[in-house]
N, C-alpha and C positions, 0 to 999 in steps of 0.2 A: 494414432495419430496423423491431425492432416499436416501436410508441409506447405508452409506461408499461414497457412493460420492464425491468427493471434488468437485468443482465450482473453477475456476480459475480464477479470475477476471481481463481483462489486457484490462485500457484504450489505445488507443497509439493514436500517433500525429503527424505526420514526423516523423516517427524511423527507415527510412526502412535502415540505418545503423546500426540496433541492432538489431530489432526483430528475425531478423535467431534468434539471438544466444538467445533469453528468449524466444523462443518456443525451439527448441532444447533441453538447460536446465530443459522443465516441461519433453520433449519426455524421457529426459531421468532417469525418477525420478522410483526407484525400486518400489512405492507405484502407479499402476498402473490404481486404479480404480478415473478419473477425468477426467473430462470436462475441454476445458480451450475458452471463450469468450473473444474475441476479439473486442471491438465496437473502431472504427477507426470515431476519431471528425474531421473530413475531411480534410487528409492528402490531399498535394498537392504533395505529391512526389508520390513514387515504394512502397509505403505499400501497396497498394493494391495484385498487382501484388506475392511478397516473399509471405505474410503472406497465397493464392490461393496454390504456389508449396508445401507446408504443406501439405493445409484439402486433394489436391488430392490424401497426402496417410496417410491421419491422421482422420476416421470420426471422432475424439473428439475434433475435435477442428472445432469451430464456427467464422467467420467473417459476422459482421456486421458495416457498413456505416451509420453515421447521415445524415441529411436532408442535416442541413447545422453547420458551427462552435458555438459551444456553450460552450467548453469549460471540462474542465479533471473530474467533479465533474456529470453534465450532461450526461457522457459517461460511467463514475462505476455508475451512478442508473443508466442503459438503462440493463447495463452486469448483474446488480445485480436482474433485475424484469427476465432475461431469466435463472437463473442459477434453475437448477435444484435440487444438490445439495444437502447434510448431513450438508455439510461443506461448507466455505465458506471463498477463500485465495487468498490473492491479492500483485499483483506481477504487476507491472511495467513495462512498456515494452522495456524501455533498461538496468534491470535489471537481475542480472541472481542467482538462485537456486541452490546449492550445493544439489547434485545429490538422498540422503538420506532424504530429507527437511523434503516430505511430512512424508513419514513413518514416520518420528521420531518425529515428535510433535501431529502426531494423538497419538503415543502410550503415549507422555508425559501428550494428555488431556484426554485418555480411565484410562491411570492408575489414574489421579490423582481427573479427575471429573469437571474438567476446563473446561469451554465452551470458553473464552475469552482467545487466549496467543498468545506474538510473541517472539520471536528468538534474538539472535544477532546478528552482522552479518560486512560480511568487504567494503571499500571503496577499488573502483578500478579507476583508468581514462577512458577518451572514448578508449584510445586502449584496455580495458581488461588488465592492469595492476597492478600487487598490489599497495595501498597508505600507504599499514603499516598500517594500523590504523582498531582498530576493536573495533565498536560501542557495547556494551551487558547493554542490556537495568534492570534494578528494579527487583527484587525477585515479586514484585508483585507491582500495582500503580490504585490508584485511581482516581477520579474526580480532585479533588483540585492539587492532584499530579500531573498530567498528563496538567492540564491549566500550570505549570512552565515552563516547557522548553520541552515536549510531546516528551520522552523517546523511542519511540516508535517506527521503522524502518518501512516503511511503505508496503512490498514485505516482511515483514516478519510473517503479522501476518491473523490468521488463527479464526475462530468461525464455534461454532454449531449452526446452522439455527436452529433449533428443539428447541433451548433454547430459545434463544436470538431475535431468527424472522428475519422476512426484514428490511432494512432503503434505506428510500431514501436522498440520501449523499448532505449537503447543499451547494446550488451552489453558491461558491465562487474560484477562477479560480487560487488559491491556497491559500495552506494548511487546501486544504476540508477534502485530509486525519488525519486529526486531528479534524477538528469539529466531522466526521463520526465515529472517535476513543471516543468521547469525547458525541456523544449523546448515544449510548453503554452503555458505564459506565454509563448514567441517571439507565440503564435496568442493567444492571449485574455488582456490584460491582468492581471489576476489572479485570486490565488484569492483565496474570501472564506471568512470565519471563522467561524464558532457555537460559541456557549459552555457546549453542552448533554457533559455528558460520553459520549457514544455507545457507545464501543467500551474494550477495557480489553488490555490491549497486552503482552503478558509478556515479560521479562525473564529469558532463557538463558541461563544460564553457561556452555554449551560453544557458544555462537556467535562467529562474525569478530563483526559488533557488541558484542558486549559487551564485547572487547578492547578500547580507545578510541585506542590504539597501532599495533594494527596496521591501523585505519580509514584513519590517514594518507595511505597510499599512495595505498588509493583514492579520497582527495577529490583530489590532483594528477592523478592518471587522467584525474579528471571534471571539472579546470580546464582541468587542459593537453591533453589529444586527448581529449575529447568535447567543450568547448565555445570553446577554444582561445583560452584565458587567456592575458595576457603574463606572462611569468615574473616580474615584480613582484609581482603584480597576485592574483596568484596565492597568491603568497610571502604579501600580505597578508593573504588569504583560508586561508588553512594559521594563520597563525600568531595570527587571533581567532576559529578556530575552537575550536584550543588549549585557547586563554585560559578562555572560558566552557564548553568542556565538561569538560575534565580538571582542568583550575584553576577551574572553575567558580564564571569571574568574570562577573559583569554585574548 
């Protein structure tokens, strides 16, 4: 483990249209002590060629390709195993960081002593245009609160590996980021939120997560198969999620 080094964890699959902008947002960071580990879940577009162009000019970028298509959870776990940094930061291959994201978040963690943090973020469309919506996290969130609606943007999260350790991401196709945060919260009591907008989250029309009805089944898998909640409690959480996410009542 290299003290002060931030390992950027980026699983990817068919993100050739976006991954260049994602990589450039990491290269633009005012905090320079980072490594970016990109694990490709066997893309069939030209993701490989695009990433290698950046690798040729920046040795901090590392690229690996899985032997078979296995899902984002497997790719994310593989990247985490390869990470050398004291800090683990997560960035999906179609999202974008603000240039001061790492510096501000690290300063926040060092000042407060918090080991597990997230930030606010802005939503953008497929052409990187703002959708004029800011999502802010709670000041702090524990395991039970996270179960309700997971108010955490995946690409905003960073944690201190020297305090929390490494984890295997639960192997479900969607909501595996939520499952990872829940696993960490069984060891670290809170994830602490920053009000600073330090990430831009891309809303894509063809993504599974853009269809909220389809995502319901992944929540059921998360509650029942991963977290082993009872049927009644799982139903409660599904209903709560439907109310605030689909009916937009909160």
